[in-house]
C-alpha positions in Angstrom: 54.0 -22.0 22.0 50.3 -21.3 22.2 48.2 -20.3 19.4 47.1 -16.6 19.2 43.5 -15.8 18.4 42.6 -12.2 17.6 39.0 -12.7 16.9 38.1 -10.4 19.7 40.0 -7.6 18.6 38.6 -4.1 19.4 37.8 -1.7 16.4 36.8 1.3 18.4 40.2 1.9 20.1 41.4 5.5 20.3 44.7 6.4 18.5 46.7 9.2 20.1 49.1 10.1 17.2 49.6 12.7 14.6 49.6 12.2 10.7 53.3 13.1 10.8 54.1 10.2 13.0 51.8 7.6 11.1 53.6 8.2 7.8 56.8 6.2 7.3 59.9 8.3 6.8 60.7 6.6 3.4 57.1 6.6 2.1 56.8 7.7 -1.6 54.5 10.6 -0.7 57.3 12.2 1.4 59.6 11.9 -1.5 57.0 13.6 -3.9 56.4 16.4 -1.2 60.2 17.1 -0.9 60.8 17.0 -4.7 59.4 20.4 -5.6 57.8 23.5 -4.0 54.1 22.9 -4.7 53.3 26.6 -4.4 54.1 27.1 -8.0 50.6 25.9 -8.8 48.9 28.9 -7.2 50.0 31.5 -9.8 49.2 29.2 -12.7 45.7 28.5 -11.5 44.8 32.0 -10.2 43.7 33.5 -13.6 41.2 30.5 -13.9 39.4 31.7 -10.7 36.8 34.3 -10.2 37.2 36.9 -7.4 33.6 36.4 -6.4 31.6 33.5 -4.9 32.2 31.0 -2.0 35.8 29.7 -1.2 37.0 27.0 -3.6 38.9 23.8 -3.2 42.7 24.5 -2.9 44.0 24.0 -6.5 47.2 22.4 -5.1 45.0 19.7 -3.5 43.1 19.1 -6.7 46.3 18.5 -8.7 47.8 16.5 -6.0 44.8 14.2 -6.2 45.3 13.5 -9.9 49.0 13.0 -9.4 48.1 10.4 -6.6 45.8 8.8 -9.3 48.5 8.4 -11.9 51.7 8.1 -9.7 50.1 5.0 -7.9 48.4 3.5 -10.9 44.7 3.8 -10.0 42.4 3.1 -13.0 39.7 5.4 -11.6 39.4 8.8 -10.1 36.5 7.7 -8.1 38.6 4.9 -6.8 41.4 7.4 -6.0 39.1 9.5 -4.0 37.9 6.5 -1.9 41.6 5.5 -1.3 42.4 9.0 -0.1 39.6 8.9 2.5 41.3 5.9 4.3 44.9 6.3 3.6 46.7 8.4 6.1 49.7 8.9 3.8 47.6 10.4 1.0 45.9 12.6 3.6 49.3 13.9 4.8 50.3 14.6 1.3 47.1 16.6 0.7 47.2 18.4 4.2 43.8 16.9 5.4 43.2 15.7 8.8 41.7 12.2 9.5 38.3 13.6 10.4 38.3 16.1 7.4 36.2 15.3 4.4 38.3 15.0 1.2 37.1 16.3 -2.2 35.1 13.7 -4.2 35.2 12.7 -7.8 32.5 15.2 -8.7 34.6 18.1 -7.5 37.6 17.2 -9.6 35.4 16.5 -12.6 33.6 19.8 -12.4 36.7 21.8 -11.8 38.2 20.1 -14.9 35.2 21.0 -17.1 34.8 24.5 -15.9 38.4 25.6 -15.3 41.2 23.4 -16.3 40.0 21.7 -19.6 40.5 24.6 -21.8 43.6 26.0 -20.2 47.2 25.2 -20.7 47.9 24.5 -17.0 48.7 20.8 -17.5 51.5 21.7 -19.9 52.7 24.4 -17.5 53.0 21.9 -14.6 54.8 19.5 -16.9 57.3 22.3 -17.9 57.8 23.3 -14.2 58.6 19.8 -13.0 61.1 19.3 -15.8 62.6 22.7 -15.1 63.1 21.6 -11.5 65.0 18.5 -12.9 67.1 20.7 -15.0 67.9 23.0 -12.2 69.3 20.0 -10.3 71.4 19.1 -13.3 69.5 15.8 -13.7 68.6 16.2 -17.5 71.3 15.5 -20.1 70.2 17.1 -23.4 73.2 16.3 -25.5 71.5 13.1 -26.9 67.6 12.7 -26.9 65.9 9.5 -27.8 62.5 9.4 -29.5 59.8 6.9 -30.2 56.0 6.6 -30.2 53.7 4.4 -28.1 50.0 3.8 -28.6 47.4 4.1 -25.9 44.2 2.1 -26.4 41.3 4.4 -26.7 38.0 4.1 -24.7 36.0 3.0 -27.7 34.6 -0.3 -28.7 36.3 -1.5 -31.9 33.0 -3.1 -33.2 31.2 0.3 -33.3 32.6 2.0 -36.3 31.7 3.4 -39.8 33.6 3.9 -43.0 34.2 7.7 -43.4 35.8 9.8 -46.1 38.3 12.3 -44.8 40.8 14.7 -46.0 44.5 13.5 -46.3 46.5 15.2 -43.6 49.1 17.5 -45.0 52.7 16.6 -43.9 55.0 19.3 -42.3 57.6 19.0 -45.1 55.3 19.0 -48.1 55.9 22.5 -49.2 59.8 22.1 -49.0 59.5 18.7 -50.9 57.3 20.2 -53.6 59.8 23.0 -54.2 62.7 20.6 -54.4 60.8 18.3 -56.9 59.9 21.1 -59.2 63.6 22.6 -59.0 64.9 19.0 -59.8 62.3 18.7 -62.8 63.4 22.0 -64.1 67.1 21.1 -64.0 66.4 17.9 -66.0 64.5 19.8 -68.6 61.0 18.8 -67.6 58.6 21.6 -68.5 55.6 20.6 -66.3 55.6 21.7 -62.6 53.5 20.0 -59.9 51.0 22.1 -58.1 50.6 19.5 -55.3 52.4 16.4 -54.1 48.9 14.5 -54.2 47.3 13.0 -57.3 44.3 15.3 -57.4 41.6 15.5 -60.1 41.0 18.7 -61.8 37.5 20.0 -62.5 36.3 23.2 -64.4 34.4 25.8 -62.5 31.1 26.5 -64.4 31.2 30.2 -64.5 34.9 31.1 -65.1 36.0 27.9 -66.7 39.3 27.8 -64.6 40.6 24.6 -63.3 40.2 24.1 -59.5 41.9 21.5 -57.4 39.8 18.9 -55.7 41.0 18.2 -52.1 42.3 14.6 -52.1 40.4 12.3 -49.6 40.7 8.8 -48.2 38.4 6.4 -46.6 39.1 5.3 -43.1 37.5 3.2 -40.3 36.2 5.7 -37.8 34.9 5.0 -34.2 31.4 6.1 -33.5 32.2 6.3 -29.7 35.5 8.4 -30.1 35.7 9.7 -33.6 39.2 11.5 -32.9 40.8 8.3 -32.1 42.5 6.4 -35.0 42.3 2.8 -36.1 45.6 1.1 -35.1 46.7 -2.2 -36.4 50.3 -3.3 -36.4 51.9 -6.7 -36.8 50.4 -9.2 -34.3 48.6 -6.5 -32.3 44.9 -6.7 -32.2 43.1 -4.1 -34.3 41.8 -1.3 -32.1 41.1 2.4 -31.8 44.1 4.2 -30.1 45.9 7.4 -29.6 49.7 7.7 -30.0 52.1 9.7 -27.8 55.1 10.8 -29.8 57.8 11.3 -27.1 61.4 12.3 -26.6 63.4 11.7 -23.5 67.1 12.4 -22.4 69.7 10.0 -21.6 68.6 9.8 -17.9 65.0 8.9 -18.7 63.3 12.3 -18.3 60.6 13.1 -20.9 61.5 16.4 -22.4 58.8 16.7 -25.2 55.8 14.8 -26.4 52.8 15.2 -28.8 49.6 13.3 -28.9 48.0 12.3 -32.2 45.4 9.9 -33.5 46.5 6.2 -33.5 46.3 5.8 -37.4 49.1 8.4 -38.0 52.4 6.9 -38.9 55.5 7.7 -36.8 57.3 9.4 -39.5 54.4 12.0 -39.8 53.8 12.4 -36.1 57.5 12.9 -35.6 57.5 16.4 -36.9 55.0 18.1 -34.4 56.8 16.7 -31.4 60.4 17.4 -33.0 59.2 21.0 -33.6 58.3 21.3 -29.8 61.7 19.8 -28.9 63.5 22.2 -31.1 61.6 25.4 -30.0 62.6 24.6 -26.5 66.0 22.9 -26.5 67.2 23.0 -30.0 70.6 24.7 -29.3 71.4 22.1 -26.7 70.7 18.9 -28.6 73.6 17.3 -30.6 72.2 13.8 -31.3 68.8 12.4 -32.1 68.3 8.6 -31.7 65.4 6.9 -33.4 64.2 3.5 -34.6 63.8 2.3 -38.1 60.2 3.6 -38.4 61.7 7.1 -38.6 64.3 6.3 -41.2 63.0 8.4 -43.9 64.6 11.2 -46.2 62.5 14.0 -44.6 63.5 13.1 -41.1 67.1 12.6 -41.9 67.1 16.0 -43.6 65.3 17.8 -40.8 67.8 16.7 -38.2 70.9 17.1 -40.3 69.9 20.7 -41.3 69.5 21.5 -37.7 73.1 20.7 -37.1 72.3 17.4 -35.2 73.5 13.8 -35.7 70.8 11.2 -36.6 71.3 7.7 -35.2 69.2 5.2 -37.1 69.4 1.4 -37.2 70.1 -1.0 -39.9 67.0 -1.4 -42.1 66.8 -4.6 -44.1 66.4 -3.9 -48.0 62.9 -4.4 -49.3 64.1 -6.4 -52.4 62.8 -9.8 -53.0 65.0 -12.8 -52.4 67.1 -13.8 -55.4 67.3 -10.3 -56.7 70.1 -7.7 -56.7 69.9 -5.3 -53.8 69.7 -1.6 -54.4 73.2 -1.0 -53.1 74.7 -3.2 -55.9 73.6 -0.6 -58.4 76.3 2.2 -58.2 75.1 5.9 -58.4 77.5 8.0 -60.5 76.8 11.5 -59.2 78.6 13.5 -61.9 76.8 11.9 -64.8 73.5 11.6 -62.6 73.0 7.9 -63.6 73.1 4.4 -62.2 75.2 1.5 -63.3 74.0 -2.0 -62.8 76.1 -5.0 -61.7 76.6 -6.0 -65.3 78.1 -2.5 -66.0 75.2 -1.2 -68.1 73.8 2.4 -67.7 70.5 3.3 -66.2 69.5 6.9 -67.3 67.4 9.6 -65.7 63.8 9.4 -66.9 61.6 11.6 -64.7 60.9 12.8 -61.1 57.5 11.8 -59.6 55.2 13.5 -57.1 56.7 11.5 -54.2 60.0 13.1 -54.7 61.8 9.9 -56.4 63.9 10.2 -59.5 63.2 7.3 -62.0 66.4 5.8 -63.6 65.7 3.3 -66.3 67.9 1.0 -68.4 67.8 0.3 -72.0 65.6 -2.7 -72.9 68.2 -3.8 -75.6 70.8 -4.2 -72.9 68.5 -6.2 -70.7 67.3 -8.6 -73.3 70.7 -10.1 -73.8 71.9 -9.7 -70.1 72.8 -13.0 -68.4 71.8 -11.6 -65.0 68.3 -10.4 -66.1 66.5 -13.0 -63.9 68.3 -11.6 -60.7 67.6 -8.0 -61.9 64.2 -7.5 -63.4 61.1 -9.6 -64.6 59.5 -6.6 -66.3 57.5 -7.4 -69.4 59.4 -4.4 -71.1 62.8 -5.9 -70.1 63.6 -2.7 -68.4 65.1 -2.2 -64.9 64.0 0.9 -62.9 65.8 2.2 -59.9 64.4 5.0 -57.8 66.3 7.7 -55.8 64.8 10.4 -53.7 65.7 13.9 -54.2 66.8 14.1 -50.5 68.7 10.8 -50.8 72.0 12.4 -49.9 70.7 12.9 -46.3 70.0 9.2 -46.1 73.5 8.3 -47.3 74.9 10.6 -44.7 72.9 9.0 -42.0 74.0 5.5 -43.2 77.6 6.6 -42.9 77.0 7.7 -39.4 75.7 4.1 -38.6 79.2 2.8 -39.1 80.9 5.0 -36.6 82.0 4.3 -33.0 79.6 6.9 -31.6 76.6 5.0 -33.1 77.8 1.8 -31.4 77.8 3.6 -28.1 74.7 5.8 -28.4 72.1 3.6 -30.3 72.1 0.6 -27.7 70.9 3.1 -25.1 67.4 3.3 -26.7 66.4 0.2 -24.7 67.6 1.8 -21.5 65.9 5.2 -22.0 62.8 5.6 -24.2 61.8 2.0 -24.2 62.1 1.9 -20.4 60.1 5.2 -20.1 57.2 3.5 -22.0 57.6 0.3 -20.0 57.5 2.0 -16.6 54.6 4.2 -17.6 52.4 1.4 -19.0 53.0 -0.7 -16.0 52.8 1.9 -13.3 51.1 5.0 -14.7 48.1 4.0 -16.7 49.6 4.4 -20.2 48.1 1.2 -21.6 44.5 2.4 -21.8 42.7 5.8 -21.6 39.5 6.6 -19.6 38.7 9.7 -21.4 37.6 10.5 -25.0 38.7 13.1 -27.5 42.2 14.2 -28.6 42.3 17.4 -26.3 41.5 15.3 -23.1 43.9 12.5 -24.0 46.5 15.0 -24.6 46.0 16.2 -21.1 46.3 12.7 -19.9 49.6 12.4 -21.6 50.8 15.5 -20.0 49.8 14.2 -16.6 51.4 10.8 -17.1 54.6 12.2 -18.2 54.6 14.8 -15.4 54.3 11.9 -13.0 56.9 10.1 -14.6 59.4 13.0 -14.3 58.1 13.8 -10.8 58.8 10.3 -9.5 62.3 10.2 -11.1 63.1 13.7 -9.7 61.8 12.7 -6.2 63.7 9.5 -6.2 66.9 11.1 -7.3 66.7 14.0 -4.9 65.8 11.8 -2.0 68.9 9.7 -2.9 71.3 12.5 -3.0 70.1 14.3 0.0 70.3 11.0 2.1 73.7 10.2 0.9 75.1 13.7 1.2 73.4 14.3 4.6 73.2 18.1 4.3 69.8 18.4 2.5 71.1 20.0 -0.7 71.4 18.5 -4.1 73.4 21.4 -5.3 76.2 20.7 -3.0 77.8 17.8 -5.1 78.7 17.7 -8.8 77.1 15.8 -11.5 79.8 13.2 -11.9 79.6 12.5 -8.0 75.7 12.2 -8.4 76.1 9.6 -11.2 78.4 7.6 -9.1 75.9 7.7 -6.1 73.0 6.8 -8.4 74.5 3.9 -10.1 76.6 2.5 -7.3 
């Protein structure tokens, strides 16, 4: 066989073909185009445009461009625009001819700054794509899975200052303060707390009245992006980041999310995202599955009081090795006291600002106790056990952990929310952010999760219509769809 040499290939050949014929029938852009009727964007964008002036760029084209950017994992909008110029599949998706000039980066940037940046259109598009998935019965809301993931901020970690900021108020603080004061009153404590924080009190010069000074803390703040948060966990390198607190259903569709600074703990950022979830789908959700970072009395209480079942993992006791575990001290509810492994009583002492009741032993019992070395090494020879005022919710959640349903539901976390983050980090630019500021990064989160849902919706719709052969996803039941999908 002779060797082929194409060194003299001609680059000026004329192609007589249409864009429709050049795009493969199974190309991803065809699936995206068939997933939803893109006309829904026009009524959302219409209030953002003026009735005067020259004709604008089609808003559907602009949003399809940003979806190409994140769906296909380009790390730059400029690069996306260059790819659209030469990619016939992208031109087909946008409805642009080969000879037609496509919008450049500046066009998208100025439209975002002048029109879309202060609007709610990104959330509206996210909701519309999710609603389409619901209309196709792809979303299963009986059990939702929650977790948070960090996105590295566009900020140099070496450019920072130490700043004093106000301590963020948690969503449950008012309820907890009321519960603490009620508990203190029931135990005969006369003093009521005005705040959960240990604040200083000062006197106003004119009236002589006491005023509360706002509690502050010192944090490491970026000079490049002050709204990001300093994130450092385990073996992770310290950096500035944003966190996306996210909930997904059993089929991996993102149903709610909230973006916060990266230095906010999961147990605090949970509540804004959970509030959104409950406002939209509260009556349809029966189970909430979370990891150990959310295993707190406040979260367990919020879930149980909404009539839902929390699924938490086992959390290792924080007791030092060689000492009795907390569960070895038996709580006697009627007498409101604890009994130690040696049978001695620990009586109620007080309830602190954090919501913990303090139960203390009699030092005379501890001095002669043969198990003192395994119980306490206090100089006062006194053992102290803490119990939260909402501890009953934690005990109920712990009982759920031993049920058969927990064994079936909790292992699904790695197949749902963990897979959502893995796919989006690998394919949809969730590892790093290119923009600065909380509002812009919230828009980025909305776009990324819209792309995630859209890809899943497009893939499932394409699969069902191909297998049924009649072009309708509504022609088969959910069980049959599941068999087709996981065959």
